N, CA, C and O of each residue as an XYZ file, in Angstrom:
540
protein
N      81.107    220.747      7.410
C      80.914    221.109      6.033
C      82.275    221.175      5.336
O      83.282    221.573      5.920
N      82.262    220.786      4.115
C      83.517    220.820      3.366
C      83.669    222.176      2.674
O      82.707    222.940      2.592
N      84.872    222.478      2.175
C      85.146    223.788      1.561
C      84.288    224.078      0.328
O      83.958    225.235      0.067
N      83.925    223.052     -0.424
C      83.125    223.272     -1.623
C      81.736    223.784     -1.244
O      81.185    224.642     -1.932
N      81.170    223.265     -0.157
C      79.856    223.746      0.306
C      79.943    225.200      0.757
O      79.043    225.992      0.478
N      81.025    225.555      1.452
C      81.201    226.929      1.905
C      81.319    227.882      0.714
O      80.772    228.985      0.730
N      82.036    227.443     -0.312
C      82.165    228.272     -1.513
C      80.817    228.442     -2.199
O      80.520    229.515     -2.723
N      80.006    227.403     -2.200
C      78.671    227.490     -2.783
C      77.789    228.452     -2.018
O      77.074    229.261     -2.610
N      77.844    228.360     -0.685
C      77.050    229.270      0.157
C      77.501    230.713     -0.038
O      76.672    231.616     -0.146
N      78.831    230.932     -0.084
C      79.359    232.280     -0.303
C      78.933    232.802     -1.670
O      78.621    233.985     -1.801
N      78.912    231.956     -2.680
C      78.482    232.368     -4.012
C      77.029    232.767     -4.040
O      76.666    233.759     -4.673
N      76.184    232.000     -3.357
C      74.751    232.326     -3.290
C      74.540    233.660     -2.571
O      73.782    234.513     -3.032
N      75.215    233.825     -1.447
C      75.087    235.075     -0.690
C      75.595    236.253     -1.522
O      74.964    237.309     -1.562
N      76.743    236.065     -2.188
C      77.298    237.129     -3.026
C      76.360    237.513     -4.149
O      76.206    238.696     -4.454
N      75.731    236.529     -4.768
C      74.786    236.793     -5.843
C      73.565    237.541     -5.334
O      73.032    238.414     -6.017
N      73.129    237.195     -4.135
C      71.943    237.842     -3.567
C      72.239    239.268     -3.100
O      71.380    240.144     -3.205
N      73.436    239.503     -2.592
C      73.771    240.797     -1.994
C      74.339    241.785     -3.018
O      74.192    242.992     -2.825
N      74.965    241.337     -4.074
C      75.643    242.248     -5.004
C      74.709    243.276     -5.644
O      75.141    244.418     -5.801
N      73.461    242.967     -6.028
C      72.594    244.033     -6.556
C      72.304    245.121     -5.529
O      72.215    246.300     -5.873
N      72.159    244.727     -4.279
C      71.907    245.695     -3.206
C      73.111    246.626     -3.044
O      72.950    247.838     -2.900
N      74.328    246.048     -3.069
C      75.540    246.854     -2.934
C      75.676    247.801     -4.118
O      75.992    248.978     -3.944
N      75.438    247.288     -5.323
C      75.549    248.132     -6.519
C      74.540    249.285     -6.476
O      74.882    250.415     -6.824
N      73.312    249.013     -6.058
C      72.283    250.056     -5.975
C      72.649    251.097     -4.920
O      72.430    252.292     -5.117
N      73.193    250.650     -3.830
C      73.588    251.563     -2.762
C      74.698    252.504     -3.248
O      74.645    253.708     -2.995
N      75.687    251.963     -3.936
C      76.763    252.794     -4.476
C      76.240    253.756     -5.535
O      76.655    254.915     -5.573
N      75.339    253.294     -6.391
C      74.775    254.148     -7.425
C      73.986    255.298     -6.807
O      74.107    256.439     -7.254
N      73.183    255.013     -5.791
C      72.377    256.079     -5.186
C      73.256    257.062     -4.425
O      72.947    258.253     -4.385
N      74.331    256.596     -3.826
C      75.250    257.499     -3.134
C      75.902    258.447     -4.144
O      75.997    259.649     -3.896
N      76.346    257.913     -5.273
C      76.952    258.762     -6.301
C      75.932    259.726     -6.894
O      76.268    260.869     -7.204
N      74.697    259.279     -7.052
C      73.643    260.156     -7.579
C      73.382    261.313     -6.614
O      73.177    262.445     -7.051
N      73.387    261.044     -5.315
C      73.190    262.111     -4.327
C      74.339    263.112     -4.371
O      74.117    264.320     -4.285
N      75.565    262.614     -4.504
C      76.716    263.517     -4.593
C      76.619    264.387     -5.837
O      76.881    265.589     -5.777
N      76.243    263.787     -6.965
C      76.088    264.558     -8.202
C      75.004    265.612     -8.070
O      75.170    266.742     -8.528
N      73.900    265.246     -7.446
C      72.795    266.188     -7.265
C      73.218    267.347     -6.356
O      72.888    268.502     -6.624
N      73.937    267.037     -5.297
C      74.425    268.081     -4.393
C      75.391    269.006     -5.118
O      75.341    270.223     -4.938
N      76.268    268.440     -5.934
C      77.228    269.257     -6.670
C      76.520    270.192     -7.648
O      76.899    271.357     -7.768
N      75.505    269.703     -8.344
C      74.753    270.546     -9.275
C      74.045    271.673     -8.537
O      74.046    272.814     -8.999
N      73.442    271.363     -7.395
C      72.768    272.388     -6.596
C      73.778    273.415     -6.093
O      73.529    274.620     -6.141
N      74.909    272.931     -5.616
C      75.957    273.816     -5.115
C      76.438    274.758     -6.227
O      76.594    275.958     -6.000
N      76.670    274.218     -7.418
C      77.113    275.045     -8.532
C      76.090    276.124     -8.887
O      76.459    277.268     -9.151
N      74.819    275.765     -8.893
C      73.768    276.735     -9.225
C      73.721    277.855     -8.187
O      73.621    279.030     -8.541
N      73.793    277.494     -6.917
C      73.752    278.504     -5.855
C      75.002    279.373     -5.894
O      74.916    280.589     -5.724
N      76.163    278.760     -6.117
C      77.397    279.532     -6.182
C      77.373    280.513     -7.357
O      77.835    281.646     -7.224
N      76.844    280.091     -8.490
C      76.760    280.987     -9.648
C      75.883    282.193     -9.317
O      76.239    283.326     -9.640
N      74.749    281.955     -8.678
C      73.873    283.063     -8.268
C      74.553    283.951     -7.232
O      74.418    285.174     -7.279
N      75.281    283.346     -6.299
C      75.997    284.127     -5.289
C      77.037    285.032     -5.938
O      77.168    286.199     -5.567
N      77.767    284.504     -6.893
C      78.786    285.333     -7.541
C      78.160    286.490     -8.304
O      78.702    287.596     -8.301
N      77.027    286.253     -8.957
C      76.336    287.351     -9.657
C      75.845    288.393     -8.655
O      76.025    289.594     -8.859
N      75.224    287.927     -7.576
C      74.672    288.854     -6.578
C      75.768    289.642     -5.877
O      75.616    290.841     -5.643
N      76.873    288.981     -5.538
C      77.944    289.704     -4.847
C      78.640    290.687     -5.777
O      79.124    291.724     -5.323
N      78.698    290.383     -7.063
C      79.270    291.346     -8.018
C      78.397    292.599     -8.086
O      78.909    293.718     -8.095
N      77.073    292.407     -8.135
C      76.157    293.568     -8.153
C      76.278    294.353     -6.853
O      76.280    295.584     -6.860
N      76.377    293.642     -5.750
C      76.488    294.276     -4.440
C      77.758    295.126     -4.368
O      77.714    296.264     -3.902
N      78.874    294.587     -4.821
C      80.134    295.335     -4.799
C      80.050    296.554     -5.713
O      80.548    297.624     -5.364
N      79.432    296.403     -6.863
C      79.277    297.536     -7.782
C      78.401    298.620     -7.171
O      78.701    299.808     -7.289
N      77.315    298.210     -6.517
C      76.437    299.186     -5.850
C      77.188    299.924     -4.758
O      77.038    301.136     -4.605
N      77.990    299.202     -4.004
C      78.733    299.824     -2.904
C      79.721    300.850     -3.438
O      79.834    301.946     -2.889
N      80.438    300.506     -4.506
C      81.403    301.458     -5.071
C      80.730    302.672     -5.686
O      81.244    303.785     -5.575
N      79.596    302.478     -6.328
C      78.925    303.636     -6.920
C      78.258    304.502     -5.857
O      78.094    305.704     -6.065
N      77.874    303.924     -4.733
C      77.222    304.696     -3.674
C      78.174    305.310     -2.678
O      77.781    306.202     -1.927
N      79.424    304.857     -2.647
C      80.376    305.340     -1.645
C      80.661    306.834     -1.724
O      80.794    307.461     -0.673
N      80.764    307.445     -2.904
C      81.075    308.887     -2.941
C      79.928    309.775     -2.457
O      80.156    310.933     -2.108
N      78.717    309.260     -2.432
C      77.558    310.070     -2.036
C      77.538    310.274     -0.530
O      77.928    309.384      0.226
N      77.095    311.416     -0.102
C      76.916    311.621      1.339
C      75.901    310.620      1.887
O      74.977    310.207      1.187
N      76.086    310.250      3.116
C      75.236    309.227      3.730
C      73.762    309.596      3.699
O      72.909    308.714      3.596
N      73.449    310.873      3.785
C      72.046    311.293      3.798
C      71.378    311.031      2.453
O      70.184    310.735      2.405
N      72.138    311.136      1.353
C      71.568    310.938      0.028
C      71.613    309.492     -0.435
O      70.917    309.123     -1.381
N      72.416    308.678      0.212
C      72.646    307.326     -0.247
C      71.487    306.390      0.082
O      70.914    306.440      1.170
N      71.162    305.545     -0.876
C      70.180    304.495     -0.619
C      70.922    303.271     -0.113
O      72.101    303.078     -0.411
N      70.224    302.450      0.652
C      70.835    301.201      1.101
C      71.100    300.303     -0.097
O      70.318    300.255     -1.047
N      72.225    299.589     -0.031
C      72.464    298.626     -1.098
C      71.625    297.383     -0.803
O      71.431    297.013      0.355
N      71.140    296.755     -1.851
C      70.197    295.648     -1.716
C      70.797    294.425     -1.057
O      71.825    293.910     -1.496
N      70.156    293.969     -0.014
C      70.628    292.776      0.679
C      69.597    291.654      0.675
O      69.899    290.542      1.106
N      68.384    291.927      0.195
C      67.351    290.889      0.203
C      67.774    289.679     -0.613
O      67.640    288.540     -0.165
N      68.285    289.930     -1.812
C      68.718    288.825     -2.668
C      69.859    288.056     -2.003
O      69.876    286.825     -2.010
N      70.812    288.795     -1.428
C      71.939    288.151     -0.765
C      71.473    287.320      0.423
O      71.963    286.211      0.634
N      70.536    287.842      1.194
C      70.018    287.094      2.345
C      69.369    285.787      1.909
O      69.562    284.751      2.545
N      68.594    285.835      0.820
C      67.969    284.613      0.313
C      69.001    283.599     -0.143
O      68.870    282.405      0.125
N      70.025    284.075     -0.832
C      71.079    283.170     -1.295
C      71.908    282.636     -0.130
O      72.363    281.493     -0.163
N      72.105    283.456      0.895
C      72.824    282.976      2.083
C      72.067    281.832      2.742
O      72.671    280.861      3.198
N      70.761    281.948      2.791
C      69.945    280.878      3.377
C      70.127    279.581      2.606
O      70.249    278.511      3.202
N      70.145    279.676      1.280
C      70.349    278.479      0.463
C      71.771    277.947      0.620
O      71.977    276.737      0.704
N      72.735    278.835      0.659
C      74.134    278.423      0.760
C      74.423    277.720      2.082
O      75.272    276.830      2.134
N      73.729    278.105      3.146
C      73.951    277.461      4.442
C      73.664    275.970      4.388
O      74.181    275.208      5.205
N      72.848    275.552      3.440
C      72.506    274.137      3.311
C      73.598    273.368      2.570
O      73.880    272.221      2.919
N      74.218    273.973      1.557
C      75.117    273.214      0.685
C      76.555    273.706      0.654
O      77.427    272.965      0.200
N      76.843    274.905      1.107
C      78.183    275.472      0.964
C      79.164    274.863      1.954
O      78.799    274.377      3.025
N      80.412    274.912      1.548
C      81.483    274.472      2.426
C      81.750    275.509      3.502
O      81.301    276.649      3.387
N      82.474    275.132      4.546
C      82.693    276.046      5.685
C      83.457    277.316      5.323
O      83.154    278.382      5.860
N      84.439    277.230      4.427
C      85.196    278.425      4.060
C      84.325    279.406      3.288
O      84.409    280.615      3.501
N      83.493    278.890      2.396
C      82.580    279.750      1.634
C      81.604    280.430      2.589
O      81.350    281.628      2.470
N      81.061    279.674      3.527
C      80.122    280.260      4.499
C      80.784    281.352      5.334
O      80.184    282.393      5.600
N      82.011    281.106      5.739
C      82.730    282.104      6.553
C      82.901    283.401      5.760
O      82.701    284.488      6.302
N      83.264    283.295      4.501
C      83.441    284.488      3.676
C      82.113    285.195      3.420
O      82.059    286.424      3.391
N      81.050    284.427      3.238
C      79.728    285.034      3.026
C      79.252    285.770      4.266
O      78.648    286.837      4.157
N      79.513    285.216      5.444
C      79.141    285.894      6.684
C      79.910    287.211      6.824
O      79.352    288.221      7.252
N      81.185    287.191      6.462
C      81.979    288.421      6.521
C      81.422    289.460      5.551
O      81.321    290.639      5.891
N      81.063    289.028      4.353
C      80.471    289.933      3.364
C      79.169    290.524      3.883
O      78.906    291.712      3.697
N      78.363    289.711      4.524
C      77.101    290.182      5.085
C      77.343    291.244      6.155
O      76.619    292.237      6.215
N      78.353    291.042      6.997
C      78.680    292.029      8.029
C      79.140    293.351      7.419
O      78.747    294.423      7.880
N      79.973    293.274      6.380
C      80.433    294.500      5.718
C      79.256    295.239      5.081
O      79.194    296.468      5.114
N      78.333    294.485      4.507
C      77.168    295.099      3.868
C      76.311    295.820      4.900
O      75.835    296.927      4.648
N      76.113    295.200      6.056
C      75.341    295.847      7.121
C      76.019    297.127      7.591
O      75.353    298.137      7.817
N      77.341    297.090      7.738
C      78.075    298.288      8.152
C      77.963    299.385      7.102
O      77.817    300.562      7.433
N      78.032    298.991      5.839
C      77.896    299.970      4.755
C      76.530    300.640      4.818
O      76.417    301.858      4.672
N      75.501    299.841      5.035
C      74.140    300.389      5.070
C      73.900    301.271      6.286
O      72.999    302.109      6.272
N      74.689    301.095      7.331
C      74.561    301.981      8.486
C      75.218    303.329      8.221
O      75.015    304.279      8.977
N      76.008    303.417      7.146
C      76.543    304.703      6.710
C      77.761    305.190      7.444
O      77.937    306.400      7.590
N      78.612    304.301      7.915
C      79.839    304.767      8.561
C      80.805    305.264      7.493
O      80.430    306.146      6.720
N      81.994    304.759      7.411
C      82.967    305.196      6.390
C      82.686    304.430      5.096
O      83.158    303.308      4.909
N      81.912    305.055      4.210
C      81.412    304.351      3.025
C      82.509    303.909      2.076
O      82.442    302.804      1.536
N      83.497    304.725      1.862
C      84.563    304.351      0.923
C      85.330    303.140      1.435
O      85.631    302.224      0.670
N      85.645    303.131      2.720
C      86.368    301.995      3.291
C      85.511    300.730      3.244
O      86.005    299.643      2.943
N      84.220    300.889      3.547
C      83.330    299.725      3.537
C      83.120    299.197      2.125
O      83.015    297.986      1.931
N      83.058    300.081      1.142
C      82.922    299.636     -0.247
C      84.140    298.807     -0.644
O      84.014    297.788     -1.324
N      85.308    299.249     -0.219
C      86.522    298.476     -0.479
C      86.503    297.126      0.226
O      86.936    296.120     -0.337
N      86.002    297.104      1.453
C      85.904    295.843      2.194
C      84.929    294.879      1.532
O      85.175    293.674      1.480
N      83.824    295.415      1.028
C      82.838    294.577      0.340
C      83.465    293.960     -0.905
O      83.305    292.766     -1.160
N      84.171    294.767     -1.672
C      84.805    294.264     -2.894
C      85.873    293.223     -2.558
O      85.971    292.197     -3.233
N      86.666    293.477     -1.531
C      87.711    292.535     -1.143
C      87.118    291.222     -0.652
O      87.607    290.144     -0.990
N      86.080    291.317      0.134
C      85.449    290.104      0.660
C      84.740    289.346     -0.445
O      84.694    288.117     -0.419
N      84.185    290.063     -1.421
C      83.580    289.394     -2.573
C      84.638    288.563     -3.293
O      84.360    287.454     -3.748
N      85.852    289.105     -3.395
C      86.953    288.354     -3.993
C      87.296    287.111     -3.179
O      87.618    286.066     -3.743
N      87.227    287.225     -1.855
C      87.483    286.063     -0.997
C      86.409    285.000     -1.178
O      86.709    283.806     -1.178
N      85.155    285.427     -1.332
C      84.063    284.483     -1.586
C      84.346    283.735     -2.885
O      84.229    282.511     -2.948
N      84.715    284.478     -3.910
C      85.005    283.870     -5.208
C      86.167    282.882     -5.092
O      86.099    281.785     -5.646
N      87.225    283.256     -4.382
C      88.368    282.356     -4.205
C      87.982    281.109     -3.423
O      88.422    280.006     -3.749
N      87.155    281.283     -2.384
C      86.728    280.136     -1.584
C      85.885    279.166     -2.416
O      86.028    277.949     -2.299
N      85.012    279.715     -3.252
C      84.193    278.865     -4.131
C      85.099    278.138     -5.110
O      84.962    276.930     -5.302
N      86.011    278.851     -5.722
C      86.923    278.225     -6.693
C      87.740    277.113     -6.019
O      87.891    276.024     -6.572
N      88.255    277.396     -4.841
C      89.047    276.404     -4.106
C      88.229    275.168     -3.768
O      88.697    274.039     -3.913
N      86.994    275.399     -3.315
C      86.132    274.273     -2.953
C      85.773    273.419     -4.170
O      85.721    272.192     -4.075
N      85.530    274.053     -5.292
C      85.118    273.310     -6.481
C      86.289    272.552     -7.114
O      86.067    271.612     -7.878
N      87.515    272.940     -6.814
C      88.684    272.260     -7.379
C      89.086    271.018     -6.572
O      89.933    270.242     -7.013
N      88.494    270.834     -5.416
C      88.850    269.663     -4.593
C      88.369    268.415     -5.227
O      88.573    267.329     -4.685
């Protein structure tokens, strides 16, 4: 075969394959965009929930353990389940630490120290989310 025939065959193949390649790239970008939107929505809810959690911990810390109610973790647990699907590893690590501090707080050990740990870890969650979203 001469070079002109090869160029013709390559042109036909390129014409046939290029729509498939373009569609594949478009769908990959659409999936990334969809994941980013989902991640942003979950992160926004996490930041709201962790802010409430930290506020509850600080307001409950001065009370004696016998009078104190547990700080709410149901909402956080639900958001953690969602975050495990889409969150980055650093965000997940900080959320797990926050969950551990919350459990310790609810067991009623040193409430003031645990309230401070919850607030500090909430700040780490926020920093991890900010860092991940800036990449």
